[in-house]
C-alpha positions as CSV (number, residue, x, y, z in Angstrom):
1,M,-0.9,-33.1,-2.9
2,D,-2.6,-30.5,-5.0
3,A,-0.3,-27.5,-5.5
4,K,-3.1,-25.0,-5.0
5,T,-4.1,-26.5,-1.7
6,K,-0.5,-26.5,-0.5
7,A,0.0,-22.8,-1.4
8,L,-3.4,-21.8,-0.1
9,F,-2.8,-23.1,3.3
10,I,0.7,-21.5,3.6
11,R,-0.9,-18.1,2.6
12,K,-3.7,-18.4,5.1
13,W,-1.5,-19.8,7.9
14,E,0.9,-16.9,7.5
15,K,-2.0,-14.4,7.5
16,Y,-3.9,-15.7,10.5
17,F,-1.1,-17.4,12.5
18,P,2.0,-15.3,11.8
19,G,5.3,-16.9,12.9
20,G,3.6,-20.2,13.4
21,E,5.7,-23.3,12.6
22,L,4.5,-25.1,9.5
23,P,2.7,-28.4,10.4
24,L,3.8,-31.9,9.5
25,A,1.8,-34.1,7.2
26,C,1.7,-37.9,7.8
27,F,0.6,-40.7,5.6
28,Y,1.2,-44.4,5.2
29,S,2.8,-45.6,2.0
30,D,4.4,-48.7,0.5
31,S,7.1,-46.5,-1.1
32,L,9.4,-43.9,0.4
33,C,7.8,-41.0,-1.5
34,G,11.0,-39.1,-1.6
35,A,11.6,-39.4,2.1
36,E,14.7,-40.9,3.7
37,P,14.4,-43.7,6.2
38,A,14.9,-42.3,9.7
39,P,18.3,-43.0,11.2
40,M,18.4,-45.9,13.6
41,P,17.8,-44.6,17.1
42,R,20.7,-44.2,19.4
43,P,20.8,-46.0,22.8
44,S,19.2,-44.0,25.5
45,D,19.5,-44.1,29.3
46,K,15.7,-44.1,29.3
47,G,15.6,-47.4,27.5
48,Y,13.9,-45.8,24.5
49,T,14.2,-43.0,22.0
50,C,11.0,-40.8,21.9
51,V,9.6,-40.3,18.4
52,F,9.3,-36.6,19.2
53,G,13.1,-36.5,19.3
54,Q,13.2,-38.3,16.0
55,L,10.8,-35.8,14.5
56,A,13.2,-32.8,15.1
57,A,14.7,-33.4,11.7
58,V,11.3,-33.4,10.0
59,R,10.3,-30.2,11.7
60,A,13.5,-28.7,10.3
61,G,12.4,-29.7,6.8
62,K,13.9,-33.2,6.3
63,S,11.3,-35.8,5.2
64,R,11.5,-39.1,7.0
65,A,10.1,-42.6,6.6
66,F,9.4,-44.7,9.8
67,N,8.7,-48.4,10.3
68,G,9.1,-51.0,13.0
69,E,12.9,-51.0,12.5
70,N,13.8,-47.4,13.0
71,L,11.2,-46.2,15.6
72,G,13.0,-45.9,18.9
73,C,10.2,-46.8,21.2
74,F,8.3,-50.1,21.5
75,G,5.2,-48.0,22.4
76,A,5.4,-46.1,19.1
77,I,6.0,-49.3,17.2
78,G,2.7,-50.6,18.5
79,T,0.7,-47.4,18.5
80,L,1.7,-46.7,14.8
81,G,0.8,-50.2,13.7
82,F,4.2,-51.8,13.1
83,S,4.0,-54.6,15.6
84,V,4.3,-57.7,13.3
85,N,3.2,-60.2,16.0
86,A,0.9,-59.9,19.0
87,P,3.0,-59.6,22.2
88,T,3.8,-62.7,24.1
89,R,2.4,-63.2,27.6
90,E,5.8,-62.2,29.0
91,E,6.0,-59.1,26.7
92,A,2.5,-58.0,27.7
93,A,3.2,-58.5,31.4
94,Y,6.4,-56.4,31.0
95,L,4.6,-53.6,29.3
96,V,1.9,-53.5,32.0
97,D,4.4,-53.5,34.8
98,F,6.4,-50.7,33.0
99,L,3.3,-48.5,32.8
100,V,2.2,-49.2,36.3
101,T,5.4,-49.6,38.3
102,T,8.1,-47.7,36.4
103,E,6.3,-44.8,34.6
104,K,3.3,-44.9,37.1
105,F,0.9,-43.6,34.5
106,Y,-1.8,-46.1,35.5
107,K,-3.1,-47.1,38.9
108,S,-3.2,-50.9,38.2
109,A,-2.9,-53.5,35.5
110,A,-6.7,-53.5,35.2
111,H,-6.6,-49.9,34.3
112,V,-4.0,-50.5,31.6
113,E,-5.9,-53.4,30.1
114,A,-9.2,-51.5,30.1
115,T,-7.6,-48.5,28.4
116,M,-6.1,-50.7,25.7
117,Q,-9.4,-52.3,25.0
118,H,-10.9,-48.9,24.5
119,N,-8.0,-47.9,22.3
120,P,-6.6,-50.8,20.3
121,P,-3.9,-49.9,17.8
122,L,-4.7,-49.9,14.1
123,P,-2.4,-51.9,11.8
124,A,-0.1,-49.7,9.7
125,R,-1.8,-48.8,6.4
126,G,1.4,-49.2,4.5
127,R,5.0,-50.3,4.7
128,Y,6.2,-46.9,5.9
129,L,4.8,-44.0,7.9
130,I,5.9,-40.9,5.8
131,V,6.3,-37.6,7.7
132,K,7.0,-34.4,5.8
133,R,6.9,-30.8,6.7
134,W,4.1,-29.1,4.9
135,D,6.3,-27.2,2.4
136,A,8.1,-30.4,1.5
137,L,5.0,-32.2,0.2
138,E,5.1,-33.4,-3.4
139,K,2.5,-33.8,-6.0
140,A,2.1,-37.5,-5.5
141,D,1.8,-37.3,-1.7
142,V,-1.6,-38.1,-0.1
143,P,-1.7,-36.7,3.4
144,Q,-3.8,-38.5,6.0
145,V,-3.1,-36.4,9.1
146,V,-1.8,-32.9,9.6
147,C,0.1,-32.3,12.8
148,F,0.7,-28.9,14.4
149,F,3.3,-28.0,17.1
150,A,1.6,-25.0,18.5
151,T,1.6,-22.4,21.3
152,P,-1.5,-21.9,23.4
153,D,-2.6,-18.9,21.3
154,M,-2.3,-21.1,18.1
155,V,-4.1,-24.0,19.8
156,S,-6.9,-21.5,20.7
157,G,-7.4,-20.6,17.1
158,L,-7.1,-24.2,15.8
159,H,-9.5,-25.5,18.5
160,A,-12.1,-22.8,17.7
161,L,-11.7,-23.4,14.0
162,A,-12.3,-27.1,14.5
163,G,-15.6,-26.3,16.3
164,Y,-16.8,-23.7,13.8
165,D,-18.9,-26.0,11.7
166,S,-19.4,-28.8,14.2
167,M,-23.0,-29.6,15.4
168,T,-21.6,-30.7,18.8
169,P,-19.1,-29.3,21.3
170,H,-16.9,-32.3,20.8
171,A,-15.1,-31.5,17.6
172,V,-11.7,-31.9,19.4
173,L,-10.5,-34.9,21.5
174,A,-8.0,-34.6,24.3
175,P,-7.3,-38.3,25.1
176,F,-5.1,-39.7,27.8
177,S,-2.4,-41.6,25.9
178,S,1.2,-41.4,24.7
179,G,2.5,-38.4,22.8
180,C,2.8,-40.4,19.6
181,D,-0.7,-41.7,19.9
182,T,-2.2,-38.3,20.4
183,L,0.0,-36.9,17.6
184,I,-0.8,-39.5,15.0
185,G,-2.6,-42.6,16.2
186,F,-5.9,-41.1,17.3
187,A,-6.2,-38.9,14.3
188,M,-5.6,-41.8,12.0
189,K,-8.4,-43.7,13.6
190,E,-10.7,-40.6,13.1
191,L,-10.3,-41.1,9.3
192,D,-12.8,-44.0,9.7
193,S,-15.4,-41.7,11.3
194,A,-18.2,-40.1,9.4
195,E,-17.3,-36.8,11.2
196,P,-13.6,-36.9,11.9
197,R,-12.5,-35.0,15.0
198,A,-9.2,-33.1,15.7
199,V,-6.9,-34.3,18.5
200,L,-5.3,-32.1,21.1
201,G,-2.2,-33.7,22.6
202,G,1.4,-33.2,23.8
203,F,0.4,-33.8,27.4
204,D,2.4,-37.0,27.9
205,P,5.0,-36.3,30.6
206,A,7.4,-38.9,29.1
207,M,7.7,-36.9,25.9
208,R,7.5,-33.3,27.3
209,S,11.3,-33.1,27.6
210,Y,11.4,-33.3,23.8
211,A,9.1,-30.3,23.4
212,K,9.4,-26.7,24.3
213,P,7.4,-25.8,27.5
214,S,5.0,-23.6,25.6
215,V,4.2,-26.1,22.8
216,L,1.3,-28.6,22.5
217,T,0.2,-30.6,19.5
218,F,-2.9,-30.4,17.5
219,S,-3.6,-33.1,14.9
220,I,-6.3,-33.1,12.2
221,P,-7.5,-35.9,10.0
222,W,-7.3,-34.8,6.3
223,P,-11.1,-34.4,5.6
224,K,-11.4,-32.2,8.7
225,F,-8.4,-30.3,7.7
226,L,-9.8,-29.4,4.4
227,T,-13.1,-28.1,5.9
228,M,-11.1,-26.0,8.4
229,L,-9.0,-24.6,5.6
230,D,-12.1,-23.7,3.7
231,N,-13.6,-21.9,6.7
232,M,-10.6,-19.8,7.6
233,D,-11.7,-16.7,5.6
234,R,-15.3,-16.6,6.9
235,C,-14.9,-17.3,10.7
236,F,-13.7,-15.5,13.8
237,L,-10.2,-15.3,12.3
238,T,-11.4,-12.3,10.4
239,T,-12.6,-10.4,13.5
240,T,-11.0,-7.9,15.8
241,V,-11.1,-10.5,18.6
242,W,-8.6,-12.7,16.7
243,D,-6.7,-9.6,15.5
244,V,-5.6,-9.0,19.0
245,I,-4.2,-12.5,19.3
246,R,-2.7,-12.4,15.8
247,R,-0.8,-9.2,16.5
248,R,0.5,-10.8,19.8
249,M,1.8,-13.8,17.8
250,Q,3.3,-11.4,15.3
251,K,5.3,-9.6,18.0
252,A,6.4,-12.9,19.5
């Protein structure tokens, strides 16, 4: 991570989004990159530990490394690319039944299967998924996705900034998927696009209990993040329209 880019973002973030929580940077690596392996998840009465709960320490400034062993949810293990083997027929049937019968997020098995065909998980691009708060990034780190935990006012600014230099009205995705997929998975896939899009998320009811009621997520692939950073001083953020919102965030 270039020190100038790191400092520049902090300065602009504090200027235009006062009081906003610093984002998390995610990247795959074969080494720990100064992060500690996340603690093994504790048993939960839900049958899983949501990665959003595991990220609380990262949002507090403690860098963490995740893999298939310390992620507390089988969904996150698959979504983030750490499933070593394809699920057996019994495992796949259990997952479909869980989504349709237990969580009731899909109308039928056909809906689950069709959605998975449209959104196959990518394999992990390294041994670990490293997640660090922005200010904890080190010189050797190479971020791939930047993830914001943001209020509606902040999402408004990020959403408009993502569209500022887009030639279409579709610079931001809001897919139906798990919280971890919209936080990291979809944005990682956008890295392979000629015009990477940002991802609005945090809508998954199964993870909402791990987030404040006023917070959503907004994740940006690194190339898109750099263009958004470059545009901050020349767009609507410099106008009186945004100043009204900025002052409201400052008071909050």
